[in-house]
Short mmCIF file of the C-alpha atoms (twelve columns), coordinates in Angstrom:
data_MODEL
# 
_entry.id   MODEL 
# 
loop_
_atom_site.group_PDB 
_atom_site.id 
_atom_site.type_symbol 
_atom_site.label_atom_id 
_atom_site.label_alt_id 
_atom_site.label_comp_id 
_atom_site.label_asym_id 
_atom_site.label_seq_id 
_atom_site.Cartn_x 
_atom_site.Cartn_y 
_atom_site.Cartn_z 
_atom_site.pdbx_PDB_model_num 
ATOM 1  C CA . UNK A 1  -25.443 -7.361  17.216 1 
ATOM 2  C CA . UNK A 2  -23.162 -10.258 16.382 1 
ATOM 3  C CA . UNK A 3  -24.262 -13.678 15.253 1 
ATOM 4  C CA . UNK A 4  -23.468 -15.397 18.560 1 
ATOM 5  C CA . UNK A 5  -25.285 -12.761 20.605 1 
ATOM 6  C CA . UNK A 6  -28.327 -13.034 18.352 1 
ATOM 7  C CA . UNK A 7  -28.399 -16.837 18.567 1 
ATOM 8  C CA . UNK A 8  -27.953 -16.699 22.360 1 
ATOM 9  C CA . UNK A 9  -30.863 -14.263 22.651 1 
ATOM 10 C CA . UNK A 10 -33.064 -16.558 20.573 1 
ATOM 11 C CA . UNK A 11 -32.111 -19.740 22.453 1 
ATOM 12 C CA . UNK A 12 -32.851 -18.108 25.815 1 
ATOM 13 C CA . UNK A 13 -36.540 -18.057 24.842 1 
ATOM 14 C CA . UNK A 14 -36.596 -21.879 24.891 1 
ATOM 15 C CA . UNK A 15 -38.449 -23.542 27.728 1 
ATOM 16 C CA . UNK A 16 -37.674 -27.065 28.936 1 
ATOM 17 C CA . UNK A 17 -39.970 -28.626 26.321 1 
ATOM 18 C CA . UNK A 18 -38.126 -26.833 23.509 1 
ATOM 19 C CA . UNK A 19 -34.744 -27.925 24.857 1 
ATOM 20 C CA . UNK A 20 -35.811 -31.557 25.130 1 
ATOM 21 C CA . UNK A 21 -37.407 -31.508 21.662 1 
ATOM 22 C CA . UNK A 22 -34.200 -30.054 20.237 1 
ATOM 23 C CA . UNK A 23 -32.243 -32.820 21.953 1 
ATOM 24 C CA . UNK A 24 -34.581 -35.429 20.469 1 
ATOM 25 C CA . UNK A 25 -34.154 -33.767 17.087 1 
ATOM 26 C CA . UNK A 26 -30.369 -34.103 17.385 1 
ATOM 27 C CA . UNK A 27 -30.794 -37.730 18.443 1 
ATOM 28 C CA . UNK A 28 -32.950 -38.559 15.434 1 
ATOM 29 C CA . UNK A 29 -30.560 -36.706 13.143 1 
ATOM 30 C CA . UNK A 30 -27.782 -38.945 14.512 1 
ATOM 31 C CA . UNK A 31 -29.953 -41.967 13.769 1 
ATOM 32 C CA . UNK A 32 -30.510 -40.751 10.187 1 
ATOM 33 C CA . UNK A 33 -26.760 -40.434 9.734  1 
ATOM 34 C CA . UNK A 34 -26.250 -43.880 11.250 1 
ATOM 35 C CA . UNK A 35 -28.905 -45.243 8.914  1 
ATOM 36 C CA . UNK A 36 -27.010 -43.970 5.892  1 
ATOM 37 C CA . UNK A 37 -24.202 -46.389 6.812  1 
ATOM 38 C CA . UNK A 38 -25.403 -49.794 5.547  1 
ATOM 39 C CA . UNK A 39 -26.205 -52.701 7.852  1 
ATOM 40 C CA . UNK A 40 -26.174 -50.692 11.093 1 
ATOM 41 C CA . UNK A 41 -29.911 -50.657 11.561 1 
ATOM 42 C CA . UNK A 42 -32.879 -52.381 9.976  1 
ATOM 43 C CA . UNK A 43 -35.497 -49.709 10.690 1 
ATOM 44 C CA . UNK A 44 -36.816 -47.685 7.767  1 
ATOM 45 C CA . UNK A 45 -35.128 -44.286 7.475  1 
ATOM 46 C CA . UNK A 46 -38.495 -42.587 6.945  1 
ATOM 47 C CA . UNK A 47 -39.468 -43.214 10.576 1 
ATOM 48 C CA . UNK A 48 -36.430 -41.200 11.645 1 
ATOM 49 C CA . UNK A 49 -37.134 -38.442 9.132  1 
ATOM 50 C CA . UNK A 50 -40.726 -38.109 10.364 1 
ATOM 51 C CA . UNK A 51 -39.656 -38.054 14.026 1 
ATOM 52 C CA . UNK A 52 -36.925 -35.522 13.259 1 
ATOM 53 C CA . UNK A 53 -39.435 -33.240 11.543 1 
ATOM 54 C CA . UNK A 54 -42.061 -33.559 14.282 1 
ATOM 55 C CA . UNK A 55 -39.537 -32.807 17.041 1 
ATOM 56 C CA . UNK A 56 -38.107 -29.812 15.163 1 
ATOM 57 C CA . UNK A 57 -41.390 -27.934 14.633 1 
ATOM 58 C CA . UNK A 58 -41.911 -26.271 18.049 1 
ATOM 59 C CA . UNK A 59 -38.259 -25.271 18.700 1 
ATOM 60 C CA . UNK A 60 -38.106 -23.861 15.156 1 
ATOM 61 C CA . UNK A 61 -41.229 -21.750 15.733 1 
ATOM 62 C CA . UNK A 62 -39.988 -20.455 19.104 1 
ATOM 63 C CA . UNK A 63 -36.511 -19.707 17.752 1 
ATOM 64 C CA . UNK A 64 -37.805 -17.709 14.791 1 
ATOM 65 C CA . UNK A 65 -40.619 -16.136 16.866 1 
ATOM 66 C CA . UNK A 66 -43.401 -17.524 14.652 1 
# 
């Protein structure tokens, strides 16, 4: 089985909660990247890192069948 077929099979197990959490994870990752550029935001980067980690836990477990 090819890489794309395997990833598609894994992603199909996601329910709506997993999809939305993955979207939030991508959003917070974008905020972390934006935070690395000085003077764009004044919020501590650790808030974004914590939110990124929290949102990534359930989709990660479903994807890897844990």
